[in-house]
Every structure is written in structure tokens, then in C-alpha cells.
C-alpha positions as CSV (number, residue, x, y, z in Angstrom):
1,X,-21.0,19.5,16.9
2,X,-21.2,23.3,17.3
3,X,-18.0,24.0,15.5
4,X,-18.9,21.7,12.7
5,X,-22.1,23.4,12.1
6,X,-20.1,26.8,12.2
7,X,-17.6,25.3,9.4
8,X,-20.8,24.3,7.2
9,X,-21.9,28.2,7.7
10,X,-18.4,29.4,6.7
11,X,-18.4,27.3,3.8
12,X,-22.1,27.1,2.9
13,X,-21.6,28.5,-0.7
14,X,-18.9,26.0,-1.6
15,X,-21.1,23.3,-0.3
16,X,-24.0,24.2,-2.2
17,X,-21.9,24.3,-5.3
18,X,-20.3,21.0,-4.7
19,X,-22.5,18.7,-7.0
20,X,-19.8,16.6,-9.0
21,X,-17.4,14.2,-7.7
22,X,-14.3,16.6,-8.6
23,X,-16.0,19.7,-6.7
24,X,-16.6,17.5,-3.6
25,X,-13.1,16.2,-3.8
26,X,-11.9,19.8,-4.2
27,X,-13.9,21.0,-1.7
28,X,-12.7,18.4,0.9
29,X,-9.0,19.3,0.1
30,X,-10.0,23.1,0.6
31,X,-11.3,21.8,4.1
32,X,-8.2,20.2,5.0
33,X,-6.0,23.1,3.8
34,X,-8.2,25.4,6.0
35,X,-7.6,23.0,9.1
36,X,-4.0,22.9,8.8
37,X,-4.3,26.8,9.0
38,X,-6.2,26.7,11.9
39,X,-3.3,27.3,14.3
40,X,-4.1,26.6,18.1
41,X,-7.9,26.3,17.5
42,X,-8.0,22.5,17.9
43,X,-12.0,22.2,17.8
44,X,-12.1,24.0,14.6
45,X,-9.2,21.8,13.2
46,X,-11.1,18.7,14.2
47,X,-14.3,19.9,12.9
48,X,-13.1,20.8,9.2
49,X,-11.2,17.6,9.2
50,X,-14.3,15.6,10.0
51,X,-16.4,17.8,7.5
52,X,-13.4,17.3,4.8
53,X,-13.7,13.4,5.5
54,X,-17.4,13.3,5.2
55,X,-17.0,15.0,1.5
56,X,-14.2,12.8,0.4
57,X,-16.9,9.8,1.7
58,X,-19.2,11.5,-0.9
59,X,-16.5,11.7,-3.7
60,X,-15.7,8.0,-3.2
61,X,-12.1,8.6,-2.5
62,X,-11.0,5.8,-0.4
63,X,-7.2,6.6,0.1
64,X,-8.1,10.3,0.8
65,X,-10.6,9.3,3.4
66,X,-7.8,6.9,5.2
67,X,-5.4,10.0,5.1
68,X,-7.7,12.3,6.8
69,X,-8.5,9.8,9.3
70,X,-4.7,9.3,9.9
71,X,-4.4,13.0,10.2
72,X,-7.2,13.4,12.6
73,X,-5.6,10.5,14.9
74,X,-2.4,12.1,14.9
75,X,-3.9,15.0,16.5
76,X,-6.6,13.9,18.6
77,X,-7.9,11.0,20.6
78,X,-9.3,9.0,17.9
79,X,-8.7,5.3,17.3
80,X,-7.7,5.4,13.7
81,X,-8.5,1.6,12.7
82,X,-12.2,1.8,14.4
83,X,-12.6,5.1,12.4
84,X,-11.4,3.6,9.1
85,X,-13.9,0.7,9.7
86,X,-16.6,3.0,10.2
87,X,-15.7,5.0,7.0
88,X,-15.4,1.9,4.8
89,X,-19.0,0.9,6.0
90,X,-20.4,4.1,4.8
91,X,-18.3,3.7,1.3
92,X,-19.6,0.3,1.0
93,X,-23.5,0.9,2.1
94,X,-26.1,0.5,-0.7
95,X,-26.9,4.1,-0.7
96,X,-23.2,5.3,-1.2
97,X,-23.3,8.4,-3.4
98,X,-20.3,7.2,-5.5
99,X,-20.1,3.2,-5.8
100,X,-16.5,2.2,-5.3
101,X,-15.7,-1.0,-7.6
102,X,-16.1,-4.2,-5.4
103,X,-12.6,-5.2,-5.8
104,X,-11.3,-2.1,-4.2
105,X,-13.6,-2.5,-1.3
106,X,-12.8,-6.1,-0.6
107,X,-8.8,-5.3,-0.7
108,X,-9.2,-2.2,1.6
109,X,-11.5,-4.4,3.9
110,X,-8.9,-7.4,4.0
111,X,-5.9,-4.6,4.8
112,X,-8.0,-3.4,7.8
113,X,-8.7,-6.9,8.8
114,X,-5.0,-7.7,8.8
115,X,-4.3,-4.4,11.0
116,X,-7.1,-5.4,13.2
117,X,-5.3,-8.9,13.8
118,X,-1.8,-7.4,14.5
119,X,-3.6,-5.3,17.0
120,X,-5.6,-7.7,18.7
121,X,-9.0,-6.4,17.8
122,X,-10.6,-9.3,16.8
123,X,-14.2,-8.0,17.0
124,X,-13.1,-5.2,14.3
125,X,-11.1,-7.8,12.3
126,X,-14.6,-10.2,12.2
127,X,-16.5,-6.9,10.8
128,X,-13.7,-6.1,8.4
129,X,-13.5,-9.7,7.1
130,X,-17.2,-9.9,6.7
131,X,-17.2,-6.8,4.5
132,X,-14.2,-8.0,2.6
133,X,-16.1,-11.2,1.5
134,X,-19.3,-9.4,0.6
135,X,-17.7,-7.1,-1.5
136,X,-15.6,-9.9,-3.1
137,X,-18.8,-11.6,-3.7
138,X,-20.6,-8.7,-5.3
139,X,-17.5,-8.3,-7.7
140,X,-17.9,-11.8,-9.0
141,X,-14.1,-12.4,-8.5
142,X,-13.4,-15.8,-7.3
143,X,-10.0,-15.7,-6.4
144,X,-10.7,-12.6,-4.4
145,X,-13.6,-14.3,-3.0
146,X,-11.8,-17.4,-2.0
147,X,-9.1,-15.4,-0.3
148,X,-11.5,-13.0,1.5
149,X,-13.4,-16.3,3.0
150,X,-9.8,-18.0,3.7
151,X,-9.0,-14.7,5.8
152,X,-12.6,-14.7,7.6
153,X,-12.4,-18.5,8.5
154,X,-9.1,-18.4,10.0
155,X,-9.8,-15.5,12.4
156,X,-10.7,-17.9,15.4
157,X,-7.1,-19.6,15.1
158,X,-5.7,-16.3,15.0
159,X,-7.4,-15.4,18.0
160,X,-6.3,-18.5,19.9
161,X,-3.0,-17.9,18.8
162,X,-3.2,-14.2,20.1
163,X,-4.3,-15.7,23.5
164,X,-1.6,-18.2,23.9
165,X,1.0,-15.4,23.0
166,X,0.1,-13.1,25.5
167,X,0.2,-15.9,28.2
168,X,3.5,-16.8,27.0
169,X,4.6,-13.2,27.1
170,X,3.5,-13.0,30.6
171,X,5.4,-16.2,31.6
172,X,8.8,-14.7,30.0
173,X,8.3,-11.9,32.7
174,X,9.3,-14.5,35.5
175,X,11.1,-17.1,33.4
176,X,12.7,-15.5,30.6
177,X,15.0,-18.4,29.7
178,X,12.2,-20.9,29.3
179,X,12.3,-22.4,25.7
180,X,9.0,-23.0,25.2
181,X,7.7,-19.7,26.1
182,X,10.4,-18.0,24.3
183,X,9.4,-20.4,21.2
184,X,5.8,-19.5,21.4
185,X,6.3,-15.6,21.8
186,X,9.0,-15.6,19.2
187,X,7.0,-17.4,16.7
188,X,3.8,-15.2,17.4
189,X,5.9,-12.1,16.6
190,X,7.3,-13.6,13.3
191,X,4.3,-15.3,12.1
192,X,1.4,-13.5,13.2
193,X,2.8,-9.7,13.7
194,X,5.5,-10.2,11.0
195,X,8.1,-8.6,13.3
196,X,11.1,-10.4,12.4
197,X,13.5,-8.5,14.0
198,X,11.8,-8.2,17.4
199,X,11.0,-11.9,17.2
200,X,14.6,-13.2,16.7
201,X,16.2,-13.0,20.2
202,X,13.2,-14.8,21.3
203,X,13.8,-17.7,18.6
204,X,17.4,-18.2,19.4
205,X,16.4,-18.4,23.2
206,X,13.9,-21.2,22.1
207,X,16.7,-23.7,21.0
208,X,14.6,-25.1,18.5
209,X,16.3,-27.0,15.9
210,X,14.1,-25.4,13.2
211,X,13.8,-21.7,14.7
212,X,17.0,-21.2,16.5
213,X,19.2,-21.1,13.4
214,X,16.6,-18.7,11.7
215,X,16.5,-16.4,14.6
216,X,20.7,-16.6,14.6
217,X,20.6,-15.5,11.0
218,X,17.8,-12.9,11.4
219,X,19.9,-11.4,14.6
220,X,22.9,-11.2,12.0
221,X,21.0,-9.5,9.4
222,X,23.2,-10.8,6.6
223,X,24.6,-8.6,4.0
224,X,26.2,-11.0,1.6
225,X,24.2,-12.8,-1.2
226,X,25.3,-16.1,-0.1
227,X,24.0,-15.9,3.5
228,X,21.0,-14.1,2.4
229,X,20.2,-17.0,0.1
230,X,20.8,-19.1,2.7
231,X,18.3,-17.5,5.3
232,X,15.9,-17.4,2.6
233,X,16.4,-21.3,2.0
234,X,15.9,-21.7,5.7
235,X,12.6,-20.1,5.6
236,X,11.4,-21.6,2.4
237,X,12.1,-25.0,3.9
238,X,10.2,-24.1,7.1
239,X,7.2,-23.0,5.0
240,X,6.6,-26.3,3.4
241,X,4.9,-27.8,6.3
242,X,3.7,-24.9,7.9
243,X,-0.4,-23.9,8.1
244,X,-1.6,-21.3,5.7
245,X,-1.1,-18.1,7.3
246,X,2.3,-19.3,8.9
247,X,3.3,-20.3,5.5
248,X,2.4,-17.1,4.0
249,X,4.4,-15.3,6.5
250,X,7.4,-17.5,6.2
251,X,7.2,-17.2,2.4
252,X,7.1,-13.4,2.3
253,X,10.1,-13.4,4.6
254,X,12.0,-15.8,2.4
255,X,11.2,-13.6,-0.8
256,X,12.4,-10.6,1.3
257,X,16.1,-12.1,1.5
258,X,16.0,-13.5,-1.8
259,X,15.3,-10.1,-3.4
260,X,18.2,-8.7,-1.1
261,X,20.5,-11.3,-2.6
262,X,19.5,-10.7,-6.4
263,X,21.1,-7.4,-7.2
264,X,24.7,-9.1,-6.0
265,X,24.0,-12.5,-8.3
266,X,24.4,-13.0,-12.1
267,X,24.5,-15.9,-14.5
268,X,23.4,-19.5,-13.4
269,X,23.1,-18.5,-9.7
270,X,20.8,-15.4,-10.5
271,X,18.6,-17.5,-13.0
272,X,18.3,-20.2,-10.1
273,X,17.3,-17.8,-7.7
274,X,14.7,-16.1,-10.1
275,X,13.1,-19.3,-10.8
276,X,12.8,-19.9,-6.7
277,X,11.2,-16.5,-6.4
278,X,8.6,-17.4,-9.2
279,X,7.8,-20.7,-7.8
280,X,7.5,-18.9,-4.2
281,X,5.2,-16.1,-5.6
282,X,3.1,-18.6,-7.3
283,X,2.2,-19.9,-3.7
284,X,0.9,-16.7,-2.6
285,X,-2.5,-15.1,-3.0
286,X,-1.3,-11.5,-4.0
287,X,-2.3,-9.3,-6.9
288,X,0.2,-6.4,-7.9
289,X,-1.3,-3.7,-5.7
290,X,-1.1,-5.6,-2.4
291,X,2.4,-6.7,-3.2
292,X,3.4,-3.1,-4.0
293,X,1.8,-2.2,-0.7
294,X,1.8,-5.1,1.9
295,X,5.5,-6.5,1.8
296,X,7.3,-3.3,1.0
297,X,7.1,-1.4,4.2
298,X,4.8,1.6,3.2
299,X,4.5,3.9,5.9
300,X,8.2,3.4,7.2
301,X,11.8,4.1,5.5
302,X,13.5,1.0,4.1
303,X,17.3,1.0,4.4
304,X,19.0,2.1,1.3
305,X,19.8,-0.5,-1.0
306,X,21.7,-1.0,-3.9
307,X,21.1,0.7,-7.2
308,X,18.2,-1.3,-8.8
309,X,19.1,-3.4,-12.0
310,X,18.3,-1.9,-15.2
311,X,15.3,-4.4,-15.7
312,X,13.7,-3.0,-12.7
313,X,13.8,0.5,-13.5
314,X,10.3,2.3,-13.9
315,X,6.8,2.4,-11.9
316,X,4.6,-0.4,-12.6
317,X,0.7,0.4,-13.3
318,X,-2.4,-1.0,-14.7
319,X,-5.2,0.6,-16.4
320,X,-8.9,0.6,-15.6
321,X,-11.7,1.7,-17.5
322,X,-15.1,2.5,-15.7
323,X,-13.8,0.8,-12.6
324,X,-12.9,-2.6,-14.6
325,X,-9.4,-3.7,-15.0
326,X,-8.6,-3.2,-18.9
327,X,-5.8,-6.1,-18.8
328,X,-3.2,-3.7,-19.6
329,X,-0.1,-3.3,-17.8
330,X,2.2,0.0,-17.8
331,X,5.9,0.8,-17.1
332,X,6.7,4.5,-16.2
333,X,9.9,6.2,-16.3
334,X,10.3,9.5,-14.1
335,X,9.3,12.6,-15.9
336,X,7.9,10.8,-18.7
337,X,4.5,12.8,-20.0
338,X,1.3,10.8,-20.4
339,X,-1.1,12.1,-23.0
340,X,-4.9,11.3,-22.6
341,X,-5.4,10.9,-26.4
342,X,-2.2,8.5,-26.5
343,X,-3.8,6.2,-23.7
344,X,-7.5,6.2,-25.3
345,X,-5.8,5.4,-28.8
346,X,-4.2,2.4,-27.2
347,X,-7.0,1.2,-25.6
348,X,-9.2,1.7,-28.8
349,X,-6.7,-0.2,-30.6
350,X,-7.6,-2.9,-28.5
351,X,-11.2,-2.9,-28.6
352,X,-11.4,-1.2,-25.2
353,X,-14.2,1.5,-25.2
354,X,-13.6,5.0,-23.9
355,X,-14.9,5.9,-20.4
356,X,-13.6,7.1,-16.9
357,X,-9.9,6.2,-16.8
358,X,-7.8,5.3,-14.2
359,X,-4.3,4.7,-14.1
360,X,-2.5,3.4,-10.7
361,X,1.2,3.1,-10.7
362,X,3.3,1.7,-7.8
363,X,7.1,1.3,-7.1
364,X,9.7,2.7,-5.2
365,X,12.2,5.9,-4.7
366,X,16.1,5.3,-4.5
367,X,17.4,8.1,-2.5
368,X,21.4,7.2,-2.0
369,X,22.1,10.1,0.4
370,X,20.7,12.8,2.5
371,X,19.2,15.2,-0.1
372,X,16.5,17.9,-0.8
373,X,14.2,16.1,-3.2
374,X,12.5,18.2,-5.9
375,X,9.0,16.6,-7.1
376,X,7.3,18.3,-10.2
377,X,3.7,17.0,-10.4
378,X,1.7,17.9,-13.3
379,X,-1.7,16.8,-15.0
380,X,-5.3,16.6,-14.4
381,X,-7.9,18.7,-16.3
382,X,-11.3,20.3,-15.6
383,X,-13.1,17.4,-17.2
384,X,-12.8,15.3,-14.1
385,X,-9.1,14.7,-14.4
386,X,-7.5,14.7,-10.4
387,X,-4.1,12.9,-9.9
388,X,-3.0,12.2,-6.5
389,X,0.8,11.4,-5.5
390,X,1.7,9.5,-2.5
391,X,4.9,8.9,-0.6
392,X,5.0,5.9,1.9
393,X,1.5,6.4,2.4
394,X,1.4,9.7,2.9
395,X,-0.4,12.2,0.3
396,X,1.9,14.7,-1.2
397,X,-0.7,16.6,-3.1
398,X,-3.6,16.5,-5.8
399,X,-3.2,18.3,-9.4
400,X,-6.1,18.8,-11.7
401,X,-10.0,19.1,-11.0
402,X,-12.0,22.1,-11.4
403,X,-10.4,24.0,-8.5
404,X,-6.9,22.8,-8.3
405,X,-3.5,23.8,-10.0
406,X,-2.5,21.7,-13.1
407,X,1.1,22.0,-11.8
408,X,2.7,21.7,-8.4
409,X,6.2,21.3,-6.9
410,X,6.9,19.6,-3.5
411,X,10.4,20.0,-1.9
412,X,11.2,16.9,0.4
413,X,14.1,16.5,2.9
414,X,14.7,12.9,2.7
415,X,17.3,10.7,4.2
416,X,19.2,7.8,2.5
417,X,16.6,4.8,1.7
418,X,13.9,3.2,-0.4
419,X,10.5,5.0,-0.4
420,X,7.4,3.5,-1.6
421,X,5.7,5.3,-4.5
422,X,1.8,5.4,-5.4
423,X,0.4,7.8,-8.1
424,X,-3.4,7.4,-9.2
425,X,-4.5,9.4,-12.2
426,X,-8.3,9.5,-12.5
427,X,-10.6,11.4,-15.1
428,X,-12.6,11.8,-18.1
429,X,-9.8,13.7,-19.3
430,X,-6.4,13.0,-18.1
431,X,-4.7,15.8,-19.6
432,X,-0.9,15.9,-20.1
433,X,0.6,14.2,-16.6
434,X,3.9,13.6,-15.3
435,X,5.9,13.4,-12.2
436,X,9.5,14.0,-11.9
437,X,11.7,13.1,-8.7
438,X,15.0,14.9,-8.8
439,X,18.2,16.0,-6.9
440,X,17.3,19.7,-6.1
441,X,21.2,20.6,-6.0
442,X,21.9,18.8,-9.3
443,X,18.7,18.7,-11.2
444,X,19.5,15.1,-11.8
445,X,16.4,12.9,-12.1
446,X,16.5,10.1,-9.2
447,X,15.8,6.4,-9.9
448,X,12.2,5.2,-9.6
449,X,12.1,1.4,-10.0
450,X,9.7,-1.7,-9.1
451,X,10.7,-4.8,-7.4
452,X,11.1,-8.3,-8.2
453,X,8.1,-9.1,-6.1
454,X,5.9,-6.3,-7.9
455,X,6.9,-7.8,-11.3
456,X,5.9,-11.4,-10.4
457,X,2.7,-10.4,-9.0
458,X,1.9,-8.2,-12.2
459,X,2.9,-11.1,-14.4
460,X,0.1,-13.2,-12.8
461,X,-2.8,-10.8,-13.7
462,X,-4.3,-11.4,-17.0
463,X,-2.6,-9.0,-19.5
464,X,-3.8,-8.4,-23.3
465,X,-1.1,-5.6,-24.0
466,X,1.4,-3.6,-22.3
467,X,2.2,0.1,-22.4
468,X,6.0,1.1,-22.1
469,X,6.1,4.5,-20.8
470,X,9.7,4.9,-20.6
471,X,10.8,6.2,-23.9
472,X,12.7,3.3,-24.8
């Protein structure tokens, strides 16, 4: 493209100087910033964003690559899923400039497979399923390899379900009260698309002895713990005789209602429900990161819930050294300062060698009312320390690196609700790092927390030691 060549000419000096991962990442972010300042010149904006994507690929920064794809798709006629698949293929190629850990590639490919299935794009789903299995195989992670194989092998059945569901949907145009067509379409929406609110009216009209009560309860959207627990139990019972993917969908939905009921319970009732959730989680092949991102509505605002219980306060995280999980779990309090030396001393105490670190935190932000949220993000270094902060899957910004600020402030106008947080710290030197979410009017810190789902998933991972970054 002519404009892309022009962009290369304008940034020729920066491109020539971008030799390291940090320099390439900084160049990509500069290109993105320039694209956003392009005004009405859509051709230049597209060229700059595509060039930025190229350098994020070279830097091996998968989340940033996908974020640029989403930005391009928002302004241009680009199919984001297909573009992400092509980017993932570049990142997983044998000649990729920065090899990404196979488990990371496998999980990203499985997430794209899920999106492709939901959209009915089964050719893309087959392609990403193959990528996921190949990456899991290279990583010698047997659990992940098994999960990738199951997802790959179930695609034919999912495609058949899709075709039957589309036929049922067409039949409903002329026979809207037909019980069987309502059941087929309602189950498809609930179990394959996982769109329970959309599925509920069709399940009600099906008249089925199992599914109608579930549809009635979903339509009522219960607010009291007893009714939430009852709906969770109905979904749990339906899952026991269901096929694999259907069982997963039912269990995930049951877990949703159970965790809604938890804050309202105490004593024996809470202990019994906690035990049920642990039993449920053991049946789901989720790791802590996928639990943080797949079932928690990242990309959309969850309705405001009650104040989280004290035992769930703080983000949860894991530490990796040179791309390998260090069997270390973390809990991080809003505003706490993380020192690079402190982390390395802890790792050394448990026999973990120094290397390139990555700390990745997941959790939720509780916003009780309409407000301006002030976010102070600091850290990183010019020795490879680059930190990225995300809210509901959208990047707020980076700090650190050779050409980036070590401190930044973001002002967010947020509605009441629960927002997904992801904070990734990488580098040879992390610097002194922290993130603080506060009410801009009162300066009071807001609550960052993790869900019972995240905690249960974290507990299933191998853990040699825990790091409490809450100041307690």
C-alpha cells in the first residue's frame, strides 16, 4: 500500500533504531498514537495501524496485536476474527522473531476457536484448533494438550448443532410456538452460544420438563440467595447427564448463580455452597487465566454486585521466569508498590534463578456509582521493564520501556458495575510498580477483587509459594 510505504519513510529513523523488543514495542505504540491523531485521513490511519501491528508482532506482544486488530476493525471493513487468526499464525511461525511460550499460543488459539464456533465460522475454527493443538504439543503440557484435542475433535458435532439450530430458527418464523423448534433453538443459544438471556424465552415455550423451569428461572433473574441457589442446582442436575460441551456450559452457568448467592450466605449454608463450587470447578478444565477471562464477561460491563467479601479482596496473579510458570501465586492490593528486587529475592529463596520476569494479574474493579475514576499507573524501566494495564479487554496504556513514561494517569468516566482488570508486568527490571484505582472526587481507593471462580482455578495450579502484596 502506498500510504504504508509513506509511513515507513516518515518513521524510517525509528524503524532503523528499533532493534530490541522494547524498542519495537515503543515504536508500535508511537505509530498507534500517530494513527489516532490522523484526523479524517482514514487511509493514513489504516496504514499506521497496520504498521504498528507488524511491529507488535515482531515484539511478540500478543495482547497488543489483538488490540490493534480490534481498533482497525472498529474503523474499517476488516473481519477481526480472521485478522487475529492471521496474526496468531505469524506469531506461532517457526521463524517468528520473538518466540511466544507454547501454552500462551495454545490458549489464545483456543479462545479464537471459541469465538469462531459462536460465529459459525467453522473453517476458521478448524484452523485455530489445529494451531492450539500444535502449540500445546510443543509445550509438552499434557493437560492443555488434552483440552486442545477435545476442542478440535468436537468441531464436527458443533457444526452439525449449528446447522440444526439455524434450521430450527427458520422454522420458528412460521411456527413460533412449536415446542421442538423452541427447544432446539433455545438449547443452542444457551449451550453453544452461552447467551442465556436470549435463550430463556424459547426454553419457556418448549414446555420441556427440564428446560422450561430453567427458562422460567432465567427469565425471572433471581436476586435472592435461595432462588439463585435453586437455579444453580437445576443447572447442576441438568449437567450430570449432558455431553461434554453442554456440560461445561451448564456448569459455568450454575457457577454464575452460585457465586451470585455466596455474598448473601453465611455459616453452614455458605460452607455447603463453597463445597459445591469446589466440586463443580473440579469438573471444568479451566486454568486461572481462562477463568479470569472467559466466564467473567470481559469486553462488557457486568451489573453492579454487592461489595465483595474481604477474603476475595485483591487481584490474583502468577509469576513466570523466562516464559515458564514459577509455581508462585500472588495477591495484590490496590495501590501496593511492587519492587523488582523484592520479587527476585523471593524467587531466589525458593531456588528460582533470575531471568526475564512476567507478573500477570487478573481481577475485577467494583464501581458502586457513576463516577470519574482516577487510575495512577507507574513502574517499568529502560532495562526491558514494560507494563500494560487493561480494563474490560481494552488497553488503558503502557508504562516503562526506553521511550515511555514511568508514570501515567488515566481518567475514566464509569457507570456502576463490575469491570475486568488485567495487569501485565514484564522485563529484565520491573522497577517500582503499582496501580491505583480511586474515586477522583474523594481520592478514596476503590475495591479490586477476585471472584471465587478465579480463586478455585488458581488453587488447582501447582504452587510452591504465595506472595501477599496486600500489606497485611
